[in-house]
N, CA, C and O atoms as a printed pandas DataFrame, in Angstrom:
     atom_number atom_name residue_name chain_id  residue_number  x_coord  y_coord  z_coord
0              1         N          MET        A               1   -5.173   26.416   -5.097
1              2        CA          MET        A               1   -5.982   26.515   -6.399
2              3         C          MET        A               1   -7.289   25.908   -6.116
3              4         O          MET        A               1   -7.422   24.791   -5.616
4              5         N          GLN        A               2   -8.330   26.756   -6.484
5              6        CA          GLN        A               2   -9.657   26.218   -6.259
6              7         C          GLN        A               2  -10.129   25.615   -7.605
7              8         O          GLN        A               2   -9.814   26.037   -8.718
8              9         N          ARG        A               3  -10.951   24.539   -7.324
9             10        CA          ARG        A               3  -11.523   23.866   -8.593
10            11         C          ARG        A               3  -12.989   24.177   -8.576
11            12         O          ARG        A               3  -13.652   24.333   -7.550
12            13         N          ARG        A               4  -13.442   24.254   -9.831
13            14        CA          ARG        A               4  -14.910   24.342   -9.983
14            15         C          ARG        A               4  -15.547   23.070  -10.049
15            16         O          ARG        A               4  -14.988   22.061  -10.479
16            17         N          ILE        A               5  -16.753   23.116   -9.610
17            18        CA          ILE        A               5  -17.523   21.882   -9.482
18            19         C          ILE        A               5  -18.641   22.069  -10.697
19            20         O          ILE        A               5  -19.455   22.992  -10.647
20            21         N          ARG        A               6  -18.617   21.224  -11.667
21            22        CA          ARG        A               6  -19.498   21.273  -12.835
22            23         C          ARG        A               6  -20.520   20.164  -12.895
23            24         O          ARG        A               6  -20.327   19.083  -12.338
24            25         N          SER        A               7  -21.585   20.441  -13.564
25            26        CA          SER        A               7  -22.623   19.471  -13.737
26            27         C          SER        A               7  -22.773   19.243  -15.275
27            28         O          SER        A               7  -22.494   20.130  -16.082
28            29         N          ARG        A               8  -23.196   18.096  -15.613
29            30        CA          ARG        A               8  -23.362   17.745  -17.093
30            31         C          ARG        A               8  -24.695   16.976  -17.245
31            32         O          ARG        A               8  -25.062   16.197  -16.366
32            33         N          ARG        A               9  -25.334   17.175  -18.237
33            34        CA          ARG        A               9  -26.533   16.410  -18.802
34            35         C          ARG        A               9  -26.083   15.486  -19.849
35            36         O          ARG        A               9  -25.315   15.701  -20.786
36            37         N          TYR        A              10  -26.816   14.231  -19.454
37            38        CA          TYR        A              10  -26.433   13.085  -20.665
38            39         C          TYR        A              10  -27.798   12.787  -21.114
39            40         O          TYR        A              10  -28.707   12.524  -20.327
40            41         N          ALA        A              11  -27.929   12.832  -22.395
41            42        CA          ALA        A              11  -29.158   12.506  -22.957
42            43         C          ALA        A              11  -28.835   11.178  -24.053
43            44         O          ALA        A              11  -27.900   11.148  -24.854
44            45         N          ALA        A              12  -29.703   10.285  -23.882
45            46        CA          ALA        A              12  -29.330    9.171  -24.753
46            47         C          ALA        A              12  -29.544    9.461  -26.308
47            48         O          ALA        A              12  -30.529   10.080  -26.713
48            49         N          LYS        A              13  -28.547    8.966  -27.149
49            50        CA          LYS        A              13  -28.716    9.321  -28.569
50            51         C          LYS        A              13  -29.872    8.838  -29.124
51            52         O          LYS        A              13  -30.562    9.587  -29.815
52            53         N          ASN        A              14  -30.237    7.515  -28.894
53            54        CA          ASN        A              14  -31.356    6.770  -29.370
54            55         C          ASN        A              14  -32.363    6.519  -28.319
55            56         O          ASN        A              14  -32.767    5.363  -28.193
56            57         N          LYS        A              15  -32.821    7.440  -27.552
57            58        CA          LYS        A              15  -33.630    7.347  -26.559
58            59         C          LYS        A              15  -34.982    6.727  -27.078
59            60         O          LYS        A              15  -35.543    7.135  -28.095
60            61         N          GLY        A              16  -35.466    5.679  -26.268
61            62        CA          GLY        A              16  -36.676    5.021  -26.588
62            63         C          GLY        A              16  -36.581    3.969  -27.693
63            64         O          GLY        A              16  -37.590    3.341  -28.014
64            65         N          LYS        A              17  -35.464    3.766  -28.254
65            66        CA          LYS        A              17  -35.135    2.749  -29.410
66            67         C          LYS        A              17  -34.261    1.664  -28.944
67            68         O          LYS        A              17  -33.142    1.413  -29.392
68            69         N          ASN        A              18  -35.015    0.905  -27.790
69            70        CA          ASN        A              18  -34.343   -0.208  -27.284
70            71         C          ASN        A              18  -32.841   -0.079  -26.796
71            72         O          ASN        A              18  -32.016   -0.978  -26.962
72            73         N          ARG        A              19  -32.565    1.153  -26.163
73            74        CA          ARG        A              19  -31.259    1.430  -25.641
74            75         C          ARG        A              19  -31.346    1.649  -24.124
75            76         O          ARG        A              19  -32.320    2.035  -23.478
76            77         N          GLN        A              20  -30.022    1.294  -23.659
77            78        CA          GLN        A              20  -29.910    1.495  -22.143
78            79         C          GLN        A              20  -28.294    1.953  -22.113
79            80         O          GLN        A              20  -27.490    1.962  -23.045
80            81         N          ALA        A              21  -28.102    2.339  -20.675
81            82        CA          ALA        A              21  -26.779    2.886  -20.507
82            83         C          ALA        A              21  -26.516    2.437  -18.894
83            84         O          ALA        A              21  -27.413    2.216  -18.080
84            85         N          TYR        A              22  -25.202    2.365  -18.662
85            86        CA          TYR        A              22  -24.572    2.164  -17.349
86            87         C          TYR        A              22  -23.511    3.301  -17.035
87            88         O          TYR        A              22  -22.655    3.699  -17.825
88            89         N          LEU        A              23  -23.705    3.720  -15.833
89            90        CA          LEU        A              23  -22.809    4.833  -15.392
90            91         C          LEU        A              23  -22.104    4.239  -14.235
91            92         O          LEU        A              23  -22.720    3.674  -13.331
92            93         N          VAL        A              24  -20.761    4.368  -14.255
93            94        CA          VAL        A              24  -19.862    3.896  -13.165
94            95         C          VAL        A              24  -19.200    5.162  -12.530
95            96         O          VAL        A              24  -18.705    6.027  -13.253
96            97         N          GLN        A              25  -19.200    5.243  -11.369
97            98        CA          GLN        A              25  -18.496    6.306  -10.734
98            99         C          GLN        A              25  -17.134    5.793  -10.382
99           100         O          GLN        A              25  -17.033    4.997   -9.448
100          101         N          ILE        A              26  -16.066    6.185  -11.059
101          102        CA          ILE        A              26  -14.755    5.702  -10.941
102          103         C          ILE        A              26  -14.026    6.310   -9.762
103          104         O          ILE        A              26  -13.412    5.611   -8.956
104          105         N          GLU        A              27  -14.105    7.581   -9.681
105          106        CA          GLU        A              27  -13.502    8.149   -8.429
106          107         C          GLU        A              27  -14.346    9.478   -8.039
107          108         O          GLU        A              27  -14.972   10.063   -8.923
108          109         N          GLY        A              28  -14.351    9.907   -6.808
109          110        CA          GLY        A              28  -14.977   10.979   -6.235
110          111         C          GLY        A              28  -16.519   10.661   -6.022
111          112         O          GLY        A              28  -16.883    9.485   -6.010
112          113         N          THR        A              29  -17.396   11.659   -5.859
113          114        CA          THR        A              29  -18.663   11.626   -5.544
114          115         C          THR        A              29  -19.552   12.467   -6.411
115          116         O          THR        A              29  -19.236   13.620   -6.705
116          117         N          SER        A              30  -20.726   11.867   -6.846
117          118        CA          SER        A              30  -21.464   12.677   -7.694
118          119         C          SER        A              30  -22.934   12.639   -7.493
119          120         O          SER        A              30  -23.318   11.572   -7.015
120          121         N          ASP        A              31  -23.771   13.435   -7.709
121          122        CA          ASP        A              31  -25.231   13.300   -7.458
122          123         C          ASP        A              31  -25.725   13.154   -9.012
123          124         O          ASP        A              31  -25.407   13.972   -9.875
124          125         N          CYS        A              32  -26.459   12.124   -9.231
125          126        CA          CYS        A              32  -27.029   11.686  -10.527
126          127         C          CYS        A              32  -28.704   11.495  -10.370
127          128         O          CYS        A              32  -29.224   10.472   -9.925
128          129         N          ASN        A              33  -29.323   12.505  -10.757
129          130        CA          ASN        A              33  -30.636   12.483  -10.761
130          131         C          ASN        A              33  -31.271   12.211   -9.188
131          132         O          ASN        A              33  -32.175   11.425   -8.903
132          133         N          ASN        A              34  -30.573   13.039   -8.335
133          134        CA          ASN        A              34  -30.813   12.898   -6.641
134          135         C          ASN        A              34  -30.563   11.630   -6.168
135          136         O          ASN        A              34  -31.219   11.219   -5.212
136          137         N          THR        A              35  -29.518   10.782   -6.807
137          138        CA          THR        A              35  -29.095    9.561   -6.394
138          139         C          THR        A              35  -27.530    9.827   -6.227
139          140         O          THR        A              35  -26.837   10.049   -7.219
140          141         N          MET        A              36  -27.040    9.799   -5.040
141          142        CA          MET        A              36  -25.570    9.950   -4.536
142          143         C          MET        A              36  -24.828    8.652   -5.030
143          144         O          MET        A              36  -25.256    7.529   -4.765
144          145         N          LEU        A              37  -23.787    8.858   -5.701
145          146        CA          LEU        A              37  -22.939    7.822   -6.193
146          147         C          LEU        A              37  -21.554    7.951   -5.712
147          148         O          LEU        A              37  -20.943    8.947   -6.099
148          149         N          ASN        A              38  -21.026    7.225   -5.034
149          150        CA          ASN        A              38  -19.541    7.216   -4.547
150          151         C          ASN        A              38  -18.546    6.270   -5.419
151          152         O          ASN        A              38  -18.981    5.604   -6.359
152          153         N          MET        A              39  -17.556    6.264   -5.142
153          154        CA          MET        A              39  -16.323    5.536   -5.886
154          155         C          MET        A              39  -16.971    4.188   -5.911
155          156         O          MET        A              39  -17.599    3.679   -4.982
156          157         N          ARG        A              40  -16.714    3.616   -7.229
157          158        CA          ARG        A              40  -17.107    2.298   -7.556
158          159         C          ARG        A              40  -18.664    1.855   -7.615
159          160         O          ARG        A              40  -19.006    0.696   -7.849
160          161         N          ASP        A              41  -19.481    2.821   -7.396
161          162        CA          ASP        A              41  -20.915    2.644   -7.417
162          163         C          ASP        A              41  -21.381    2.733   -8.980
163          164         O          ASP        A              41  -20.763    3.454   -9.764
164          165         N          ALA        A              42  -22.394    2.034   -9.343
165          166        CA          ALA        A              42  -22.931    2.212  -10.677
166          167         C          ALA        A              42  -24.388    2.187  -10.742
167          168         O          ALA        A              42  -25.065    1.863   -9.767
168          169         N          LEU        A              43  -24.914    2.540  -11.927
169          170        CA          LEU        A              43  -26.236    2.926  -11.960
170          171         C          LEU        A              43  -26.680    2.559  -13.376
171          172         O          LEU        A              43  -25.980    2.928  -14.319
172          173         N          GLU        A              44  -27.876    1.806  -13.602
173          174        CA          GLU        A              44  -28.203    1.470  -14.763
174          175         C          GLU        A              44  -29.334    2.529  -15.209
175          176         O          GLU        A              44  -30.143    2.975  -14.396
176          177         N          ILE        A              45  -29.322    2.852  -16.423
177          178        CA          ILE        A              45  -30.056    4.047  -17.034
178          179         C          ILE        A              45  -30.950    3.430  -18.049
179          180         O          ILE        A              45  -30.446    2.742  -18.937
180          181         N          THR        A              46  -32.257    3.621  -17.993
181          182        CA          THR        A              46  -33.036    3.201  -19.042
182          183         C          THR        A              46  -34.206    4.210  -19.083
183          184         O          THR        A              46  -34.855    4.533  -18.088
184          185         N          GLU        A              47  -34.418    4.691  -20.374
185          186        CA          GLU        A              47  -35.476    5.580  -20.811
186          187         C          GLU        A              47  -35.657    6.874  -20.046
187          188         O          GLU        A              47  -36.763    7.338  -19.769
188          189         N          GLU        A              48  -34.575    7.390  -19.744
189          190        CA          GLU        A              48  -34.551    8.699  -19.066
190          191         C          GLU        A              48  -33.249    9.429  -19.331
191          192         O          GLU        A              48  -32.228    8.793  -19.596
192          193         N          ASP        A              49  -33.265   10.734  -19.265
193          194        CA          ASP        A              49  -32.190   11.541  -19.429
194          195         C          ASP        A              49  -31.594   11.671  -17.973
195          196         O          ASP        A              49  -32.340   11.474  -17.014
196          197         N          ILE        A              50  -30.307   11.988  -17.791
197          198        CA          ILE        A              50  -29.795   12.150  -16.443
198          199         C          ILE        A              50  -28.982   13.506  -16.315
199          200         O          ILE        A              50  -28.527   14.013  -17.341
200          201         N          LYS        A              51  -28.815   14.025  -15.242
201          202        CA          LYS        A              51  -28.116   15.058  -14.943
202          203         C          LYS        A              51  -27.070   14.695  -13.829
203          204         O          LYS        A              51  -27.467   14.325  -12.724
204          205         N          ILE        A              52  -25.841   14.793  -14.098
205          206        CA          ILE        A              52  -24.860   14.570  -13.177
206          207         C          ILE        A              52  -24.110   15.827  -12.683
207          208         O          ILE        A              52  -23.673   16.710  -13.422
208          209         N          LYS        A              53  -24.015   15.790  -11.288
209          210        CA          LYS        A              53  -23.326   16.967  -10.648
210          211         C          LYS        A              53  -22.177   16.297   -9.834
211          212         O          LYS        A              53  -22.430   15.460   -8.967
212          213         N          ALA        A              54  -21.005   16.657  -10.112
213          214        CA          ALA        A              54  -19.898   16.323   -9.258
214          215         C          ALA        A              54  -19.735   17.077   -7.989
215          216         O          ALA        A              54  -19.655   18.305   -8.001
216          217         N          MET        A              55  -19.682   16.341   -6.829
217          218        CA          MET        A              55  -19.768   17.061   -5.470
218          219         C          MET        A              55  -18.336   17.156   -5.099
219          220         O          MET        A              55  -17.971   17.763   -4.092
220          221         N          GLU        A              56  -17.551   16.576   -5.885
221          222        CA          GLU        A              56  -15.965   16.875   -5.678
222          223         C          GLU        A              56  -15.238   16.453   -6.953
223          224         O          GLU        A              56  -15.912   16.041   -7.896
224          225         N          ILE        A              57  -13.936   16.526   -7.045
225          226        CA          ILE        A              57  -13.318   15.882   -8.272
226          227         C          ILE        A              57  -13.680   14.728   -8.550
227          228         O          ILE        A              57  -13.566   13.839   -7.706
228          229         N          SER        A              58  -14.219   14.472   -9.850
229          230        CA          SER        A              58  -14.829   13.068  -10.084
230          231         C          SER        A              58  -14.548   12.588  -11.412
231          232         O          SER        A              58  -14.393   13.380  -12.342
232          233         N          HIS        A              59  -14.471   11.323  -11.561
233          234        CA          HIS        A              59  -14.365   10.655  -12.886
234          235         C          HIS        A              59  -15.464    9.620  -12.800
235          236         O          HIS        A              59  -15.794    8.967  -11.810
236          237         N          PHE        A              60  -16.035    9.587  -14.175
237          238        CA          PHE        A              60  -17.065    8.530  -14.281
238          239         C          PHE        A              60  -17.319    8.192  -15.646
239          240         O          PHE        A              60  -17.099    9.025  -16.526
240          241         N          LEU        A              61  -17.759    7.052  -15.913
241          242        CA          LEU        A              61  -17.806    6.421  -17.198
242          243         C          LEU        A              61  -19.278    6.107  -17.582
243          244         O          LEU        A              61  -20.018    5.598  -16.740
244          245         N          VAL        A              62  -19.693    6.378  -18.753
245          246        CA          VAL        A              62  -21.038    6.148  -19.148
246          247         C          VAL        A              62  -20.882    5.237  -20.564
247          248         O          VAL        A              62  -20.217    5.579  -21.542
248          249         N          VAL        A              63  -21.513    4.229  -20.454
249          250        CA          VAL        A              63  -21.552    3.185  -21.495
250          251         C          VAL        A              63  -23.078    2.948  -21.997
251          252         O          VAL        A              63  -23.931    2.407  -21.294
252          253         N          GLU        A              64  -23.302    3.438  -23.330
253          254        CA          GLU        A              64  -24.510    3.275  -23.884
254          255         C          GLU        A              64  -24.641    2.031  -24.771
255          256         O          GLU        A              64  -23.729    1.818  -25.571
256          257         N          MET        A              65  -25.647    1.213  -24.715
257          258        CA          MET        A              65  -25.620    0.001  -25.683
258          259         C          MET        A              65  -27.161   -0.297  -25.859
259          260         O          MET        A              65  -28.053    0.323  -25.280
260          261         N          LYS        A              66  -27.337   -1.319  -26.728
261          262        CA          LYS        A              66  -28.654   -1.755  -26.961
262          263         C          LYS        A              66  -28.936   -2.728  -25.913
263          264         O          LYS        A              66  -28.101   -3.424  -25.336
264          265         N          LYS        A              67  -30.468   -2.702  -25.683
265          266        CA          LYS        A              67  -30.871   -3.608  -24.548
266          267         C          LYS        A              67  -30.761   -4.996  -25.032
267          268         O          LYS        A              67  -31.064   -5.358  -26.169
268          269         N          GLY        A              68  -30.283   -5.784  -24.044
269          270        CA          GLY        A              68  -30.094   -7.279  -24.311
270          271         C          GLY        A              68  -31.236   -8.146  -23.880
271          272         O          GLY        A              68  -31.184   -9.364  -24.049
């Protein structure tokens, strides 16, 4: 069985309104804005949209929150 590799775009809902997000690569490998993320890697996102492309079967978590 062949699996498709997909890419997703994530745009902050309240961009520029004192918001930030964290992305955690739970499983697999992904390319996030030309930064390779492997299992258990994390990325802080501030004031930019991101494009995530899974390089293999992947799971990740994005948490958006108010800047502290």
